[in-house]
PyMOL CGO cylinders between C-alpha atoms (Angstrom):
from pymol import cmd
from pymol.cgo import CYLINDER

trace = [
    CYLINDER, -27.98, 143.38, 96.92, -27.49, 147.09, 97.63, 0.3, 1, 1, 1, 1, 1, 1,
    CYLINDER, -27.49, 147.09, 97.63, -27.77, 148.40, 101.18, 0.3, 1, 1, 1, 1, 1, 1,
    CYLINDER, -27.77, 148.40, 101.18, -30.03, 151.32, 102.08, 0.3, 1, 1, 1, 1, 1, 1,
    CYLINDER, -30.03, 151.32, 102.08, -30.87, 153.44, 105.10, 0.3, 1, 1, 1, 1, 1, 1,
    CYLINDER, -30.87, 153.44, 105.10, -34.30, 155.04, 105.41, 0.3, 1, 1, 1, 1, 1, 1,
    CYLINDER, -34.30, 155.04, 105.41, -35.66, 157.63, 107.81, 0.3, 1, 1, 1, 1, 1, 1,
    CYLINDER, -35.66, 157.63, 107.81, -39.32, 158.57, 107.87, 0.3, 1, 1, 1, 1, 1, 1,
    CYLINDER, -39.32, 158.57, 107.87, -41.43, 160.92, 109.95, 0.3, 1, 1, 1, 1, 1, 1,
    CYLINDER, -41.43, 160.92, 109.95, -44.97, 159.95, 110.88, 0.3, 1, 1, 1, 1, 1, 1,
    CYLINDER, -44.97, 159.95, 110.88, -47.73, 162.20, 112.23, 0.3, 1, 1, 1, 1, 1, 1,
    CYLINDER, -47.73, 162.20, 112.23, -47.54, 163.23, 115.89, 0.3, 1, 1, 1, 1, 1, 1,
    CYLINDER, -47.54, 163.23, 115.89, -51.06, 162.12, 116.79, 0.3, 1, 1, 1, 1, 1, 1,
    CYLINDER, -51.06, 162.12, 116.79, -50.28, 158.42, 116.27, 0.3, 1, 1, 1, 1, 1, 1,
    CYLINDER, -50.28, 158.42, 116.27, -49.59, 156.23, 119.26, 0.3, 1, 1, 1, 1, 1, 1,
    CYLINDER, -49.59, 156.23, 119.26, -46.16, 154.63, 119.72, 0.3, 1, 1, 1, 1, 1, 1,
    CYLINDER, -46.16, 154.63, 119.72, -47.61, 151.23, 118.81, 0.3, 1, 1, 1, 1, 1, 1,
    CYLINDER, -47.61, 151.23, 118.81, -49.08, 152.60, 115.59, 0.3, 1, 1, 1, 1, 1, 1,
    CYLINDER, -49.08, 152.60, 115.59, -45.77, 154.24, 114.65, 0.3, 1, 1, 1, 1, 1, 1,
    CYLINDER, -45.77, 154.24, 114.65, -43.90, 150.98, 115.28, 0.3, 1, 1, 1, 1, 1, 1,
    CYLINDER, -43.90, 150.98, 115.28, -46.59, 149.18, 113.29, 0.3, 1, 1, 1, 1, 1, 1,
    CYLINDER, -46.59, 149.18, 113.29, -45.66, 151.35, 110.31, 0.3, 1, 1, 1, 1, 1, 1,
    CYLINDER, -45.66, 151.35, 110.31, -42.08, 150.04, 110.59, 0.3, 1, 1, 1, 1, 1, 1,
    CYLINDER, -42.08, 150.04, 110.59, -43.34, 146.45, 110.47, 0.3, 1, 1, 1, 1, 1, 1,
    CYLINDER, -43.34, 146.45, 110.47, -45.68, 147.25, 107.58, 0.3, 1, 1, 1, 1, 1, 1,
    CYLINDER, -45.68, 147.25, 107.58, -42.94, 148.73, 105.41, 0.3, 1, 1, 1, 1, 1, 1,
    CYLINDER, -42.94, 148.73, 105.41, -40.63, 145.85, 106.36, 0.3, 1, 1, 1, 1, 1, 1,
    CYLINDER, -40.63, 145.85, 106.36, -43.16, 143.41, 104.95, 0.3, 1, 1, 1, 1, 1, 1,
    CYLINDER, -43.16, 143.41, 104.95, -43.41, 145.52, 101.77, 0.3, 1, 1, 1, 1, 1, 1,
    CYLINDER, -43.41, 145.52, 101.77, -39.66, 145.07, 101.33, 0.3, 1, 1, 1, 1, 1, 1,
    CYLINDER, -39.66, 145.07, 101.33, -39.90, 141.34, 102.04, 0.3, 1, 1, 1, 1, 1, 1,
    CYLINDER, -39.90, 141.34, 102.04, -42.74, 140.89, 99.54, 0.3, 1, 1, 1, 1, 1, 1,
    CYLINDER, -42.74, 140.89, 99.54, -40.58, 142.48, 96.83, 0.3, 1, 1, 1, 1, 1, 1,
    CYLINDER, -40.58, 142.48, 96.83, -37.43, 140.41, 97.39, 0.3, 1, 1, 1, 1, 1, 1,
    CYLINDER, -37.43, 140.41, 97.39, -35.62, 142.46, 100.03, 0.3, 1, 1, 1, 1, 1, 1,
    CYLINDER, -35.62, 142.46, 100.03, -35.24, 142.30, 103.76, 0.3, 1, 1, 1, 1, 1, 1,
    CYLINDER, -35.24, 142.30, 103.76, -35.28, 144.67, 106.69, 0.3, 1, 1, 1, 1, 1, 1,
    CYLINDER, -35.28, 144.67, 106.69, -31.89, 144.23, 108.37, 0.3, 1, 1, 1, 1, 1, 1,
    CYLINDER, -31.89, 144.23, 108.37, -32.47, 146.44, 111.41, 0.3, 1, 1, 1, 1, 1, 1,
    CYLINDER, -32.47, 146.44, 111.41, -34.79, 149.19, 112.59, 0.3, 1, 1, 1, 1, 1, 1,
    CYLINDER, -34.79, 149.19, 112.59, -34.86, 151.79, 115.34, 0.3, 1, 1, 1, 1, 1, 1,
    CYLINDER, -34.86, 151.79, 115.34, -37.78, 153.80, 116.62, 0.3, 1, 1, 1, 1, 1, 1,
    CYLINDER, -37.78, 153.80, 116.62, -36.43, 157.19, 117.68, 0.3, 1, 1, 1, 1, 1, 1,
    CYLINDER, -36.43, 157.19, 117.68, -39.62, 158.46, 119.30, 0.3, 1, 1, 1, 1, 1, 1,
    CYLINDER, -39.62, 158.46, 119.30, -41.44, 161.77, 119.05, 0.3, 1, 1, 1, 1, 1, 1,
    CYLINDER, -41.44, 161.77, 119.05, -39.16, 164.68, 118.25, 0.3, 1, 1, 1, 1, 1, 1,
    CYLINDER, -39.16, 164.68, 118.25, -39.74, 168.37, 117.64, 0.3, 1, 1, 1, 1, 1, 1,
    CYLINDER, -39.74, 168.37, 117.64, -39.12, 169.46, 114.07, 0.3, 1, 1, 1, 1, 1, 1,
    CYLINDER, -39.12, 169.46, 114.07, -37.38, 172.65, 112.99, 0.3, 1, 1, 1, 1, 1, 1,
    CYLINDER, -37.38, 172.65, 112.99, -40.45, 173.79, 111.05, 0.3, 1, 1, 1, 1, 1, 1,
    CYLINDER, -40.45, 173.79, 111.05, -44.06, 172.74, 110.64, 0.3, 1, 1, 1, 1, 1, 1,
    CYLINDER, -44.06, 172.74, 110.64, -44.92, 170.00, 108.17, 0.3, 1, 1, 1, 1, 1, 1,
    CYLINDER, -44.92, 170.00, 108.17, -48.62, 169.62, 107.35, 0.3, 1, 1, 1, 1, 1, 1,
    CYLINDER, -48.62, 169.62, 107.35, -49.49, 171.76, 110.41, 0.3, 1, 1, 1, 1, 1, 1,
    CYLINDER, -49.49, 171.76, 110.41, -47.53, 169.41, 112.72, 0.3, 1, 1, 1, 1, 1, 1,
    CYLINDER, -47.53, 169.41, 112.72, -44.76, 170.67, 114.99, 0.3, 1, 1, 1, 1, 1, 1,
    CYLINDER, -44.76, 170.67, 114.99, -43.66, 167.17, 116.15, 0.3, 1, 1, 1, 1, 1, 1,
    CYLINDER, -43.66, 167.17, 116.15, -43.40, 163.75, 114.56, 0.3, 1, 1, 1, 1, 1, 1,
    CYLINDER, -43.40, 163.75, 114.56, -42.56, 160.10, 115.18, 0.3, 1, 1, 1, 1, 1, 1,
    CYLINDER, -42.56, 160.10, 115.18, -39.11, 159.36, 113.72, 0.3, 1, 1, 1, 1, 1, 1,
    CYLINDER, -39.11, 159.36, 113.72, -38.09, 155.88, 112.56, 0.3, 1, 1, 1, 1, 1, 1,
    CYLINDER, -38.09, 155.88, 112.56, -34.83, 154.57, 111.07, 0.3, 1, 1, 1, 1, 1, 1,
    CYLINDER, -34.83, 154.57, 111.07, -34.65, 151.46, 108.87, 0.3, 1, 1, 1, 1, 1, 1,
    CYLINDER, -34.65, 151.46, 108.87, -31.70, 149.55, 107.45, 0.3, 1, 1, 1, 1, 1, 1,
    CYLINDER, -31.70, 149.55, 107.45, -32.49, 147.37, 104.45, 0.3, 1, 1, 1, 1, 1, 1,
    CYLINDER, -32.49, 147.37, 104.45, -30.84, 144.97, 102.04, 0.3, 1, 1, 1, 1, 1, 1,
    CYLINDER, -30.84, 144.97, 102.04, -33.06, 145.10, 98.98, 0.3, 1, 1, 1, 1, 1, 1,
    CYLINDER, -33.06, 145.10, 98.98, -33.09, 145.53, 95.21, 0.3, 1, 1, 1, 1, 1, 1,
    CYLINDER, -33.09, 145.53, 95.21, -33.89, 149.00, 93.94, 0.3, 1, 1, 1, 1, 1, 1,
    CYLINDER, -33.89, 149.00, 93.94, -37.36, 147.95, 92.74, 0.3, 1, 1, 1, 1, 1, 1,
    CYLINDER, -37.36, 147.95, 92.74, -38.34, 146.94, 96.28, 0.3, 1, 1, 1, 1, 1, 1,
    CYLINDER, -38.34, 146.94, 96.28, -37.04, 150.24, 97.68, 0.3, 1, 1, 1, 1, 1, 1,
    CYLINDER, -37.04, 150.24, 97.68, -38.90, 152.24, 95.04, 0.3, 1, 1, 1, 1, 1, 1,
    CYLINDER, -38.90, 152.24, 95.04, -42.13, 150.39, 95.82, 0.3, 1, 1, 1, 1, 1, 1,
    CYLINDER, -42.13, 150.39, 95.82, -41.69, 150.97, 99.56, 0.3, 1, 1, 1, 1, 1, 1,
    CYLINDER, -41.69, 150.97, 99.56, -41.02, 154.69, 99.00, 0.3, 1, 1, 1, 1, 1, 1,
    CYLINDER, -41.02, 154.69, 99.00, -44.06, 154.93, 96.73, 0.3, 1, 1, 1, 1, 1, 1,
    CYLINDER, -44.06, 154.93, 96.73, -46.27, 153.40, 99.40, 0.3, 1, 1, 1, 1, 1, 1,
    CYLINDER, -46.27, 153.40, 99.40, -44.75, 155.63, 102.08, 0.3, 1, 1, 1, 1, 1, 1,
    CYLINDER, -44.75, 155.63, 102.08, -45.53, 158.74, 100.04, 0.3, 1, 1, 1, 1, 1, 1,
    CYLINDER, -45.53, 158.74, 100.04, -49.13, 157.55, 99.53, 0.3, 1, 1, 1, 1, 1, 1,
    CYLINDER, -49.13, 157.55, 99.53, -49.66, 156.67, 103.20, 0.3, 1, 1, 1, 1, 1, 1,
    CYLINDER, -49.66, 156.67, 103.20, -51.60, 159.36, 105.08, 0.3, 1, 1, 1, 1, 1, 1,
    CYLINDER, -51.60, 159.36, 105.08, -49.63, 158.95, 108.32, 0.3, 1, 1, 1, 1, 1, 1,
    CYLINDER, -49.63, 158.95, 108.32, -46.15, 159.38, 106.77, 0.3, 1, 1, 1, 1, 1, 1,
    CYLINDER, -46.15, 159.38, 106.77, -45.10, 163.01, 106.30, 0.3, 1, 1, 1, 1, 1, 1,
    CYLINDER, -45.10, 163.01, 106.30, -41.50, 162.75, 105.04, 0.3, 1, 1, 1, 1, 1, 1,
    CYLINDER, -41.50, 162.75, 105.04, -39.17, 160.03, 103.72, 0.3, 1, 1, 1, 1, 1, 1,
    CYLINDER, -39.17, 160.03, 103.72, -35.41, 160.02, 103.16, 0.3, 1, 1, 1, 1, 1, 1,
    CYLINDER, -35.41, 160.02, 103.16, -33.54, 157.09, 101.61, 0.3, 1, 1, 1, 1, 1, 1,
    CYLINDER, -33.54, 157.09, 101.61, -29.80, 156.85, 101.03, 0.3, 1, 1, 1, 1, 1, 1,
    CYLINDER, -29.80, 156.85, 101.03, -27.66, 154.09, 99.58, 0.3, 1, 1, 1, 1, 1, 1,
    CYLINDER, -27.66, 154.09, 99.58, -24.72, 153.05, 101.78, 0.3, 1, 1, 1, 1, 1, 1,
    CYLINDER, -24.72, 153.05, 101.78, -21.69, 150.83, 101.26, 0.3, 1, 1, 1, 1, 1, 1,
    CYLINDER, -21.69, 150.83, 101.26, -22.07, 149.02, 104.58, 0.3, 1, 1, 1, 1, 1, 1,
    CYLINDER, -22.07, 149.02, 104.58, -24.29, 149.03, 107.64, 0.3, 1, 1, 1, 1, 1, 1,
    CYLINDER, -24.29, 149.03, 107.64, -22.70, 150.06, 110.92, 0.3, 1, 1, 1, 1, 1, 1,
    CYLINDER, -22.70, 150.06, 110.92, -23.21, 147.59, 113.77, 0.3, 1, 1, 1, 1, 1, 1,
    CYLINDER, -23.21, 147.59, 113.77, -23.46, 150.21, 116.51, 0.3, 1, 1, 1, 1, 1, 1,
    CYLINDER, -23.46, 150.21, 116.51, -26.73, 151.97, 117.28, 0.3, 1, 1, 1, 1, 1, 1,
    CYLINDER, -26.73, 151.97, 117.28, -27.28, 155.12, 115.26, 0.3, 1, 1, 1, 1, 1, 1,
    CYLINDER, -27.28, 155.12, 115.26, -26.11, 158.49, 116.55, 0.3, 1, 1, 1, 1, 1, 1,
    CYLINDER, -26.11, 158.49, 116.55, -29.67, 159.36, 117.60, 0.3, 1, 1, 1, 1, 1, 1,
    CYLINDER, -29.67, 159.36, 117.60, -29.77, 156.37, 119.94, 0.3, 1, 1, 1, 1, 1, 1,
    CYLINDER, -29.77, 156.37, 119.94, -26.31, 156.86, 121.49, 0.3, 1, 1, 1, 1, 1, 1,
    CYLINDER, -26.31, 156.86, 121.49, -25.81, 158.87, 124.65, 0.3, 1, 1, 1, 1, 1, 1,
    CYLINDER, -25.81, 158.87, 124.65, -23.61, 161.95, 124.42, 0.3, 1, 1, 1, 1, 1, 1,
    CYLINDER, -23.61, 161.95, 124.42, -20.80, 160.24, 126.41, 0.3, 1, 1, 1, 1, 1, 1,
    CYLINDER, -20.80, 160.24, 126.41, -20.64, 157.31, 123.98, 0.3, 1, 1, 1, 1, 1, 1,
    CYLINDER, -20.64, 157.31, 123.98, -20.04, 159.39, 120.87, 0.3, 1, 1, 1, 1, 1, 1,
    CYLINDER, -20.04, 159.39, 120.87, -16.36, 159.06, 120.05, 0.3, 1, 1, 1, 1, 1, 1,
    CYLINDER, -16.36, 159.06, 120.05, -15.66, 161.04, 116.92, 0.3, 1, 1, 1, 1, 1, 1,
    CYLINDER, -15.66, 161.04, 116.92, -16.76, 164.46, 118.10, 0.3, 1, 1, 1, 1, 1, 1,
    CYLINDER, -16.76, 164.46, 118.10, -14.38, 167.32, 117.55, 0.3, 1, 1, 1, 1, 1, 1,
    CYLINDER, -14.38, 167.32, 117.55, -13.65, 169.72, 120.41, 0.3, 1, 1, 1, 1, 1, 1,
    CYLINDER, -13.65, 169.72, 120.41, -15.72, 172.89, 120.67, 0.3, 1, 1, 1, 1, 1, 1,
    CYLINDER, -15.72, 172.89, 120.67, -14.31, 176.12, 119.37, 0.3, 1, 1, 1, 1, 1, 1,
    CYLINDER, -14.31, 176.12, 119.37, -14.11, 179.16, 121.63, 0.3, 1, 1, 1, 1, 1, 1,
]
cmd.load_cgo(trace, "trace")
């Protein structure tokens, strides 16, 4: 099955438990449609570059899935209909990286950074 990575932003007035509950909810949507949630990361509340629906901050979550395209389309449809989810981004990838995502790594652990220009 194809591999996907999803990032979604939930409203800032949710609690951390509610935001993590959204991850579990959308994981079960994938499972019900023949896919599976390989891994997920909750990135926490972050400030956005611009306001979305009058919100300056949002709960960010990152999901890795192994699912058929029908399951991904159904999950995206439900995310767009959900009142607490403000934005969704899904990309298809060739393979999942085993390391934590760049958002979860500390600055010292990032290897492939180029030197700063003067």
